[in-house]
C-alpha positions in Angstrom: 43.1 13.6 170.6 39.6 14.4 170.6 38.1 16.9 168.7 34.2 16.8 170.0 31.7 14.1 171.5 29.1 13.0 169.1 26.0 15.0 168.9 22.3 13.6 169.5 19.9 13.3 166.8 18.2 16.7 167.9 21.5 18.7 168.1 22.4 17.6 164.7 19.2 18.9 163.2 19.8 22.0 165.1 23.7 22.6 163.3 21.9 21.8 160.0 19.5 24.2 160.3 21.9 26.9 161.3 24.6 25.3 158.7 22.3 26.0 156.1 21.5 29.6 157.0 24.8 30.6 157.6 26.7 31.7 154.2 23.8 31.5 151.8 25.9 33.0 148.9 28.3 30.0 148.9 27.3 27.6 146.6 30.5 24.7 147.4 30.5 22.0 149.1 33.5 20.4 150.6 33.2 17.1 148.2 33.4 19.8 145.3 36.6 21.7 146.8 38.6 18.5 147.2 37.6 17.4 143.7 39.5 20.6 142.7 42.5 19.4 144.7 44.4 16.3 142.8 46.7 14.5 144.6 50.0 15.6 143.8 52.0 13.2 141.4 55.2 13.3 143.6 56.9 10.1 144.6 57.0 9.0 148.1 58.7 11.1 150.9 59.0 13.9 148.4 58.6 17.2 150.6 55.8 19.7 149.3 57.0 23.0 151.8 55.8 26.6 151.3 56.5 30.4 152.9 53.4 32.3 154.0 54.2 35.9 154.8 51.5 38.3 155.3 52.3 41.3 153.5 51.6 43.6 156.8 55.2 45.0 156.6 58.8 45.2 155.5 60.2 41.9 154.6 62.2 40.9 157.8 65.2 38.8 157.7 64.1 36.5 159.7 61.3 35.8 156.8 64.3 35.4 154.4 65.6 33.1 156.7 62.5 31.0 157.6 61.8 31.0 153.7 65.8 29.8 152.8 65.6 27.0 155.2 62.0 26.0 153.3 63.2 26.4 150.3 66.7 24.1 151.0 64.9 21.7 152.9 62.6 20.8 149.8 64.2 21.3 147.0 67.5 19.5 148.1 64.9 16.2 148.1 63.5 17.4 144.6 60.2 18.6 146.3 58.2 21.3 145.8 58.4 25.3 147.7 55.7 27.6 147.0 54.5 30.8 148.1 51.3 31.7 149.8 50.0 35.5 150.6 48.2 35.2 153.4 46.8 38.7 153.6 43.2 38.4 155.3 44.5 40.7 157.8 43.5 43.8 155.4 43.2 46.6 158.0 47.2 46.3 158.2 48.3 45.3 155.0 50.5 47.9 153.5 50.5 48.7 149.9 52.9 47.2 147.5 53.4 44.2 150.1 52.8 41.4 148.0 55.4 42.9 145.3 58.2 43.5 147.8 57.8 39.6 149.3 57.6 38.4 145.4 61.0 40.6 144.7 62.6 39.6 148.2 62.6 35.7 147.3 63.9 36.6 143.7 66.6 38.9 144.8 67.7 36.2 147.1 67.5 33.4 144.6 65.0 31.5 146.8 62.8 29.8 144.1 59.4 29.6 144.3 57.3 26.5 142.1 54.1 27.7 142.7 52.2 31.0 143.7 53.3 34.2 142.7 56.7 34.0 140.9 56.2 36.6 139.2 54.6 40.1 140.7 51.0 39.4 139.1 51.7 36.1 137.7 50.5 32.8 139.5 51.8 29.4 138.3 50.5 26.2 139.9 47.4 24.0 140.1 45.9 24.6 143.6 45.7 27.8 143.7 44.7 30.6 144.4 47.6 31.2 146.5 46.5 34.5 148.2 44.3 33.7 150.9 41.5 37.0 150.4 40.8 35.2 147.3 39.4 31.9 149.3 37.0 33.2 151.2 34.0 30.6 149.9 36.5 27.8 150.6 36.7 28.8 154.2 33.4 29.3 154.8 32.4 26.1 152.9 34.7 24.5 155.5 33.1 26.7 158.5 29.5 25.7 157.9 30.8 21.9 157.6 32.3 22.3 161.0 28.9 23.8 162.7 27.2 21.0 161.0 29.0 18.2 162.6 29.4 20.4 165.9 32.5 21.0 165.9 32.1 25.0 165.6 29.7 27.2 166.8 28.5 31.2 166.1 29.5 33.7 168.6 27.9 37.1 168.6 30.1 38.5 171.7 30.8 41.7 170.8 34.7 43.6 171.1 33.2 45.0 174.6 31.7 41.5 176.1 35.3 39.9 175.5 37.0 42.8 177.2 34.6 42.4 180.4 35.6 38.5 180.8 39.4 38.8 180.1 38.8 41.8 182.9 37.1 39.1 185.0 39.3 36.7 184.4 42.7 39.0 185.5 40.9 39.8 188.7 40.5 36.9 189.5 44.0 35.3 188.5 42.9 32.7 186.2 44.1 31.2 182.8 43.0 33.8 180.2 41.0 33.1 177.2 37.6 31.7 175.9 37.2 28.3 177.1 34.5 26.1 179.6 32.7 28.7 181.8 34.2 31.4 179.7 32.6 30.2 176.2 29.4 32.5 176.8 28.1 31.1 173.3 29.2 27.3 173.4 25.6 26.4 174.3 23.3 28.9 172.9 19.9 27.5 171.7 19.3 26.6 168.0 16.0 29.9 169.0 18.7 32.8 170.0 21.4 31.7 166.9 18.7 31.7 164.0 17.1 35.2 165.4 21.2 36.7 165.8 21.2 35.5 162.1 17.7 37.1 161.1 18.7 40.5 162.7 22.1 40.8 160.7 24.2 40.4 164.3 28.0 40.5 163.5 29.0 37.1 164.5 32.5 34.5 164.4 33.0 30.9 164.0 34.8 29.3 167.2 36.0 25.8 167.5 34.6 24.1 169.8 37.5 22.5 171.4 36.9 19.2 173.6 40.5 19.1 175.2 41.6 19.5 178.2 44.4 21.9 179.5 45.6 19.5 182.7 46.1 16.7 179.6 49.8 16.8 178.3 50.5 15.6 174.8 53.7 14.4 173.4 54.8 15.9 169.9 57.7 15.7 168.1 59.0 18.7 166.3 61.2 18.4 163.4 63.6 20.9 164.9 63.3 20.9 168.1 62.8 17.2 168.8 60.3 15.5 171.3 58.4 18.5 173.4 55.8 17.7 175.9 52.5 20.6 175.4 49.1 20.5 176.8 46.4 19.8 175.2 44.0 23.0 173.7 40.8 23.5 175.5 40.2 27.2 173.6 37.3 27.7 171.4 39.5 29.9 168.9 38.0 31.9 166.2 38.0 30.3 162.9 35.8 32.9 160.8 35.6 36.6 161.9 33.2 38.4 161.6 34.1 39.9 158.4 34.2 36.3 157.1 38.1 36.2 156.8 39.7 33.1 158.6 42.3 33.5 160.9 45.6 31.6 160.4 44.7 29.2 163.0 42.2 28.1 160.4 43.4 29.4 156.8 46.6 27.7 156.9 45.2 24.0 158.0 42.5 24.1 154.8 44.9 25.6 152.6 48.0 23.2 153.7 45.8 20.2 153.3 44.2 21.0 150.0 47.6 22.0 148.6 48.8 19.0 150.0 51.8 20.7 152.5 54.2 17.6 153.9 56.3 20.1 155.9 55.8 23.4 157.9 58.7 25.1 158.5 57.6 28.5 160.6 58.3 30.9 163.7 58.9 29.9 166.9 56.1 31.9 168.0 53.3 29.6 166.5 54.8 26.3 168.5 52.7 27.1 171.4 49.4 26.7 169.0 50.7 23.5 167.4 48.5 21.8 169.9 45.3 23.6 168.7 46.3 23.2 164.7 46.7 19.3 165.5 43.3 19.1 166.7 41.9 20.9 163.7 43.2 18.8 161.4 41.8 15.5 163.4 38.6 17.5 163.8 38.7 17.9 159.6 39.8 14.2 159.3 42.8 15.6 157.8 46.3 13.7 158.3 48.6 16.9 159.6 51.7 17.6 157.8 55.4 17.4 160.3 56.0 20.8 161.4 59.2 22.5 162.6 59.7 25.6 164.8 62.6 27.4 164.1 63.7 30.1 166.8 64.0 33.9 166.0 67.0 35.4 165.4 68.7 36.9 168.3 70.7 39.8 169.1 73.4 40.4 171.5 72.4 43.3 174.1 74.9 43.5 176.7 75.9 40.2 178.4 71.8 39.3 177.5 70.8 38.4 174.5 66.9 39.1 172.7 65.1 38.7 169.6 65.7 40.5 166.6 63.0 43.3 166.6 61.0 45.3 163.8 60.4 48.1 166.1 64.2 48.3 167.1 66.9 46.9 165.0 67.1 48.8 161.5 69.1 45.4 160.1 65.8 43.5 160.9 64.9 44.9 157.7 66.1 43.5 154.6 66.1 47.0 152.8 68.5 47.7 155.3 71.2 45.2 153.8 69.9 46.2 150.2 70.7 49.9 150.7 74.3 49.6 152.2 75.1 46.8 149.6 75.2 43.7 150.4 75.6 41.1 147.6 72.1 38.8 147.5 74.3 35.5 148.0 76.6 36.7 150.7 73.1 37.2 152.7 72.3 33.7 151.7 75.6 32.2 153.0 75.7 34.1 155.9 72.0 32.9 156.5 73.1 29.3 155.8 76.0 29.4 158.6 73.2 30.6 161.1 71.1 27.8 160.4 73.5 25.4 160.4 77.3 26.1 162.2 78.9 23.3 160.2 78.2 25.5 156.9 81.7 27.5 157.7 83.8 24.9 157.5 81.8 23.5 154.3 82.4 27.6 152.7 86.3 26.8 153.5 86.7 23.5 151.4 84.4 24.8 148.8 85.2 28.2 147.9 83.8 28.9 144.8 80.7 26.1 144.9 77.1 27.0 144.4 76.1 27.6 148.5 72.7 25.4 147.0 75.6 22.4 147.1 75.6 22.3 151.0 73.1 19.9 152.6 71.0 21.9 155.3 69.6 19.9 158.1 66.8 20.3 159.9 68.6 18.7 163.1 71.5 21.3 163.1 69.2 24.1 163.4 69.9 26.2 166.2 66.8 26.0 168.8 67.4 28.6 171.0 68.2 31.1 168.2 71.1 31.9 166.3 72.9 35.2 167.2 73.6 37.7 164.4 76.4 38.9 164.1 77.1 42.0 161.6 80.7 41.6 162.0 80.9 38.2 160.9 78.6 38.9 157.5 81.1 41.9 156.6 83.6 39.3 156.7 81.3 36.9 154.8 80.4 39.7 152.3 84.4 41.0 152.0 85.2 37.1 150.7 82.4 36.9 148.4 83.3 40.2 146.7 86.9 39.5 146.9 86.0 36.1 144.6 84.2 38.7 141.9 86.2 38.8 138.5 86.2 42.6 138.2 83.9 42.5 135.8 80.9 41.3 138.0 82.5 43.7 140.6 81.7 46.7 138.7 78.4 45.8 137.0 77.0 44.6 140.2 78.4 48.2 142.1 76.7 49.7 139.5 73.5 48.5 139.8 73.3 49.4 143.3 74.4 52.8 142.6 71.9 53.4 140.1 69.2 52.7 142.7 71.0 54.1 146.2 73.7 56.6 144.8 72.7 58.1 141.6 75.6 60.4 142.1 78.1 58.0 142.4 77.2 56.2 139.6 77.5 59.1 137.7 80.8 59.4 138.1 81.5 55.7 138.1 79.9 55.3 134.7 81.9 57.8 132.9 84.4 55.2 132.2 83.4 51.5 132.9 87.0 50.4 131.5 88.6 52.6 134.3 86.1 50.7 137.0 87.2 47.9 136.1 90.9 48.3 136.7 90.1 49.6 140.0 88.0 46.8 141.0 91.1 44.9 139.1 93.8 45.8 142.0 94.7 42.7 144.0 92.0 40.5 142.4 93.0 36.8 141.3 95.4 36.9 143.8 96.2 34.6 146.7 95.7 37.1 149.2 93.1 39.4 147.6 92.5 42.8 148.6 89.1 42.6 150.6 88.9 46.7 151.5 84.8 46.2 150.5 82.3 44.6 152.3 79.2 46.5 150.8 78.8 48.2 148.0 78.1 51.4 150.1 82.1 51.1 151.3 83.1 52.0 147.6 83.1 56.0 148.1 85.7 55.7 151.4 87.6 53.1 150.1 88.5 54.4 146.7 86.3 57.0 145.6 90.1 59.0 145.4 90.3 57.6 142.2 87.5 59.8 140.9 88.8 63.4 141.1 85.2 64.8 141.9 85.2 63.0 145.0 89.1 63.3 146.2 88.6 67.1 145.7 86.0 67.2 148.1 87.9 65.7 150.8 90.7 67.4 152.9 93.7 65.5 153.6 94.6 66.1 157.4 98.0 65.1 156.6 99.8 66.2 159.8 97.2 63.8 162.0 97.8 61.1 158.9 101.9 61.5 159.1 102.6 61.8 162.8 106.2 62.6 163.7 107.5 63.3 160.0 109.2 66.4 159.5 107.7 68.4 156.9 110.8 69.4 155.2 111.1 65.4 154.3 107.4 65.3 153.3 107.8 67.7 150.9 111.2 66.0 149.6 109.9 62.9 149.0 106.9 65.0 146.6 109.6 66.9 145.0 112.3 64.0 144.5 109.3 61.1 143.0 107.8 63.4 141.0 110.8 64.0 139.6 112.0 60.7 139.2 108.5 58.9 138.2 108.3 57.0 135.1 104.7 55.8 134.3 106.3 53.1 131.8 108.4 51.5 135.3 107.4 48.3 136.2 107.0 47.7 140.3 110.6 47.0 140.9 111.8 50.3 139.5 109.6 51.9 141.1 110.2 50.3 144.2 113.8 51.1 143.9 113.1 54.3 143.4 111.3 55.3 146.5 113.7 53.1 148.2 116.6 55.4 146.4 114.6 58.5 147.9 114.4 57.3 151.3 118.0 56.3 151.9 118.7 60.0 150.7 116.7 61.5 153.3 118.0 59.4 156.1 115.6 56.6 156.6 116.3 52.6 156.4 116.1 51.1 152.6 113.7 47.7 154.6 112.1 47.2 158.0 115.0 44.5 159.0 117.9 47.4 158.6 116.1 49.9 160.4 115.0 47.3 163.5 118.7 46.8 163.5 120.1 50.1 163.8 116.6 52.4 165.0 118.8 55.3 166.6 120.7 55.9 163.1 117.5 56.2 161.0 114.5 58.4 161.0 111.9 55.4 159.8 112.5 53.1 156.8 110.5 52.9 153.2 107.3 52.1 154.4 106.8 55.8 156.0 108.0 57.2 152.2 105.5 55.2 151.0 103.0 56.2 153.5 104.0 59.5 152.7 102.9 58.7 149.0 99.7 57.2 149.5 98.0 60.1 151.8 99.0 63.0 149.2 97.6 60.3 146.3 94.8 58.7 148.2 94.2 60.6 151.9 94.6 57.2 153.2 97.3 55.2 155.2 95.9 51.7 154.3 95.2 51.1 150.5 95.7 48.4 147.9 98.8 48.1 146.2 100.3 51.2 145.8 102.2 50.5 142.5 99.0 49.0 140.8 97.3 52.0 142.4 99.3 54.6 140.4 99.2 52.7 137.4 95.5 52.9 137.2 95.0 56.4 138.3 97.8 57.5 135.2 100.6 59.9 134.9 98.3 62.9 135.1 96.2 62.3 138.2 99.6 61.1 140.0 101.8 64.0 139.1 98.6 66.5 139.8 98.3 65.9 143.1 101.7 65.4 144.5 102.2 68.9 142.8 99.0 70.0 144.7 100.3 68.1 148.4 103.7 70.7 147.5 101.5 73.5 147.1 99.7 72.9 150.6 102.4 72.4 152.4 
């Protein structure tokens, strides 16, 4: 791909003259910069990947998705994964944005080998890893391109550019700064030097020799072979504030940091011809590129990109506030990345998800569909596999940050909390009532008097068709016969005895054989107890609940139930 025609001797003189006056404060040369970045001592074909977010807003789940893919691709081949902060857009940068990125990668177990691995602490020999601290490097290479006739100074104001865009719109032609619309491309040396002397604001633009009518073949690591038009736009490389655009900064940084594979968002795919052209202009070998389609969301019968503005679930904080375990999120994202992850997980229930081999060619080219129900199911499985101690600790950590009042209640007695989590845990059919830690209050807040007392039990709705007299009789009879020392079989025998005494069948089979002669069966009696003890009609094993609560709470609630009737 052509970058630009070779300049004449006079043009070279003119370009040198301009380049010398561009950034007099910068003393570096391109050769000196190259010497500061030695070759990486890595075996052949070992990848170096990166994530390069901008601290201009919240951490998008798509950002974690892209980081995960890049990190796994590198580490499963014993490569390097680094973090580079693209903080050149100072107007949009938010306070604490960098710290938020670092914390998110740490929280989700995405290990950074170089860059800001810890807040305020960079590691690695290829820094600085913040683009705002690399301004002199970009200026040096901008001067280098101007000197070679591959870039030029543009003094167009915002108003002039708007006027050009307006004319192109009226003529219904392709917008952009190219060809006859590149107003500063052929400015003479005298005018340029005078503008510099007058301190007129300028940008540095690439001088493209491409033709939009020509096509180039691209082999994308994810999309496969594609055909795109050659770039002919004279894009801005260096803005008037002296900071680079993404187009310019990333090719310099990825060259110096020796990135081998760039796995990035699909929105950059159309810019790939430009980026390959820039690498060629610099005389550098381009890395391999793979473009990740954005996560999709169903909207009626159609699909659309998960939106920062419309969808709260686009923000990674949404999941943190709801209390999804980070490892469950990573499992879900791996499932979005490679659909065969789900089968792998079924066969490897307790394995670390890092053992799964992610394949770029299996990534959905049109964008994976986000499914919150699927995430919840994965998260339920993940929590169910935890020990009671692990679950209680993670729940407490979440509550401390997001539900301090609940945390205070739970941590009055940590042994009691572990007992609650231990109900139906470690069995073949584990309880899966918790998808996220924010479910705790609703799912088993009834274990705590402070929460249960605030809840009004609408027992007529929860126990339709059961006579008040029967409800009262169940509560009274069970209160009189209840023994905390009973094992589960003894406990259930007493429940069945109450059922039979009130005209209920002792089991479902008996009831189905002769429904007309029974009011119901033993499960209805258990349901009455469950409602007045928990306020719910569905719960984990009722016997275990009562054993965990203790006789004082059980008898107190049964007594209060009788009173309310």
